N, C-alpha and C positions, 0 to 999 in steps of 0.2 A: 424490453427496456430500451433496446437500440432504436426501435421504431419510434418510441415516444421522444427520444433525444433528437432524432432526425426531424420529427414534426415540430419540435420546439426550435431547433436550429433554423429550419426552413422558415418558420414564422418570424423569427428574429431577423433573418437575412431579408426576408420579404418586406418587413417594416422599414428596416434601414434603407434598403434599395429604393423603396417608394419615396422616403423622404429625400434622398439624394436626387433621384429623378426629378421630383417636383421642384427642388431648388434650382436644378440646372435648366429645366425647360420653362419654368415660370419666371425666370429672371427677365426683368424688363430691359428695354433698350437703355442705354446710359442716359442720365438726366443732364439736359442742357442747363448748366448752372448759371449761365448769363441770361436766361429767358426772362424778358420783361424787367431786367435790372436797370437801375439809373445809370445814365450816361452823361459825361461831360466832355469837353474838348478844348483844344488850344485856342480856339477862336469862335466867333459866331458862325451860325449855320447860313450858308448861301442858298441851300435848297433842301427841302424836306424838313424833318425834325428828329430829334434824338431817339424817339421811340422806335424809329425804323431800324436801328442797328440791332436791337435785341427782341424783335417781335416774331422771329421765326420764319419770316418771309425771305426766300433766297432769290426771288425773281429779280432780274437785273435792274428793273424800275418798279416802284419808286426807290430813290436812294437818298442818303444823307450826303450833301455836297458841301465842300468847303474846307473843313479843318485839316491841319497837318497831322494832328494826333487826336484819337478818341480814347476815352477811359470808361471802363465798365466797373462799377462798384458792386461786388457780389454781396455786400451787406455783412457777411461773416466770412472768416477764413475757411477755405476749402482746400482739399488736395485736388490738384489738377495735373493732368498729363497729356491733354490734347486740346489744342485750340483749332477751330475751323473759322476761316474768314473769307468773306466774299467782298470784292470790289465790283464796280461796274464791269460786266463781263460780256456785253453784247457784241462786241467786235474784237475780242481776244487781245485787248491792249495789255501793255506791260507797265505796272506801276514801279516807280523808282524808290529806292531807299526804304524798303519795307523792313519794319522792325516790330517785334512784339516782346514786351517785357511784363513780368509779373512782380508784384510787391505786397508785402504784408501791411505797409503803413500808408501807402499812396504818395509818398514824397518823391520817388523816382530821382533821388539825388545820389545814387551810388549803391543803395541797398537793394535795388531791384535785381531780379534774375532775368537775363535776356535769353529767350528761348528760340528767337529767330531773327536774323539780321543779314539782309542782302548787301549791306555796305561792307561787312567784315568777313563773313564766311559762307552765307547761303546764296544760291543763285537767284536771279530774277526769273520770273515765270509768267507765261501768258495767262490771263484771267479766263476761267471757264465756268460753266454752270455748276461744276462739281466743287468749286471753291478751292481753297488751299488748306490742306490738313497738316498741322504742325504737331508732331508727337515728340515727347521728351520725358526724361526722368520725372516722377511725381514731385511736385513743388506745392508747398503750403502758401496760399496767397489769398488776399482779399480783392485786390485791384489788378485789372488787366489794362495795359496801355498799348495801343497799336499806332504805328507811325507810317506815313507814306509821303512822297513829295513829288506829285505830278506823274504823268505817264509819257509814253512814247507818242501819244496822240495830242495831248495838250498839258497845260500846267496845273489843271484842276485835280482835286481829290474827291473821289466818290466812294462812299462807304455803303455796302448793302446790308451785311450781316456779320455779327461776331458771336461765336458760340464757344463754350468752354465745358470740358468733360473730365471725369475721372474714370477712364475706361477700365484701368486695372482692377477696379473694385467689382467689375461685373464679368461673370462667366456664364455662357449658355451653351447648351447643346442644340445645334441646329439639325434639321432634317439631313440625314446621311452622315452625321458625325458619329464617332464611337459612343456607345452607351457607357454610363458610369461603371466603375470597376465592380461595385457591389452586384450588378446584375450578372456578371460572369461568375461570381461566387455562388449565386443562387442556382444557376444552370448546373454547377458542378455537384451540387447535392444530389 
């Protein structure tokens, strides 16, 4: 009888462990919620086009040149906890007055949540090919607006890419990480 119970328990733990393992190892990279979403801006485009901002290409050129702010419409409200942004990074320039705000309505008249602001609290930074990763507590939003005001090289604004993620929703086990707890229970049988 004990042997039968052990086989049943082993089978049960094996099945549960397999499901947990598959869920952890098959988790995809976080989805870029801004990919190919519509873009608007504060003014006309001096160079490039709006599609460049959300096309997934982080090369320093081509870029969208001109506007002080750009806005991405995610089309529906999403939970967001990470924004990645790239400006022209070919020479390590530093853009001024960086600000990123999220909104459910798109009005940006005080209802927005500011997640990055070099004027008030965050430091300016040199642009690199890695872009700038901005992590924050999860926020429900439909619109993302990013601002800049020239750089230490010239007065122009250059936008390469803007990406949005909800990273907290994804967990994965990478090579070398600890295996899920259920596997330890299987070994203990």
